Residue, then its C-alpha position, 0 to 999 in steps of 0.5 A: m500499500r502506498l499513501v500520500i499524507q498531507r497535514v491540513s488545516e482543512a480538507s473535503v471531498t465532493i462527489e456530484g456537487q455534494i460534500t461526502g467527507q470533511i475535516g478541519a485540522g488533521l491528515m488528508i490521506l491518498a491511499g493506493i492499493e497494489g494487488d499483493d497488498t495485505v491486511d498486514d500492510a494496512a495494519w503497519l500503515v495505521q500505526k505509522v499514520t496515527q503515531m507520526r509526529i508531524f504536528g506542532d507542540a507549544e514550542g512549534k516543534m513537530n512533536l505531536c501526532v494526529k491523536d494528540i491533537g484530536g485531529g481528523l482523517l480524510v482518506v481517499s482511494q487513489f489507484t494512480l499512486h501506483a502509476s508506472t511511467k517507465k515506458g512512453n508517456r501514458p502511465s500504466f496502472i497494472r500494479a494497482a489492485r482490481p476493485e474486488i481486492a482493493i475495496p475490501l482492503y480499503e474498507q479494512f484500513l478505514t476500520m482499523l484507523e477508526t478503531e485506533l483513533g476511537k472516532k469516525v474517519e471521513r472518506g471518499v467513495f471508492g472509484a467515484d469521480m471526486k473533487v478533493a480540496l485541501v489547505n496543506d498546512g506547512p506544507v507537510t506532505i509525506c509518502i509512505d509505502s508499506r513495501a519499503r517500511e522506512 
């Protein structure tokens, strides 16, 4: 699984003119799932996401995690995170998981995040044409891949 995590002061996702997910301060997460990804990948990422210290403390140092600030999470599935641009100019998405694999793992990832945070995680709709709006705070943007485990 591959995530792009952005620290935001606000974020929302809109589908057909209706806001379907919205947060204030917290993390906007784009999530891409590969065909070989497992629940273990999702569980590892849940711990990284919820414990990553990228929010400022009283002295302005990045010492707090999203749980510490009571921040929100907005997670949007994005298969294009697994684009291969190796050949030509048209990206290939062959590594992205098919919906029958990706949807259950995406839902498990969301459930695990909610359990870890103890609150609802806002989300997009898998496969929908979504409009994502956000105010990146910092800016702080971090990419994590469960295959790299850095």
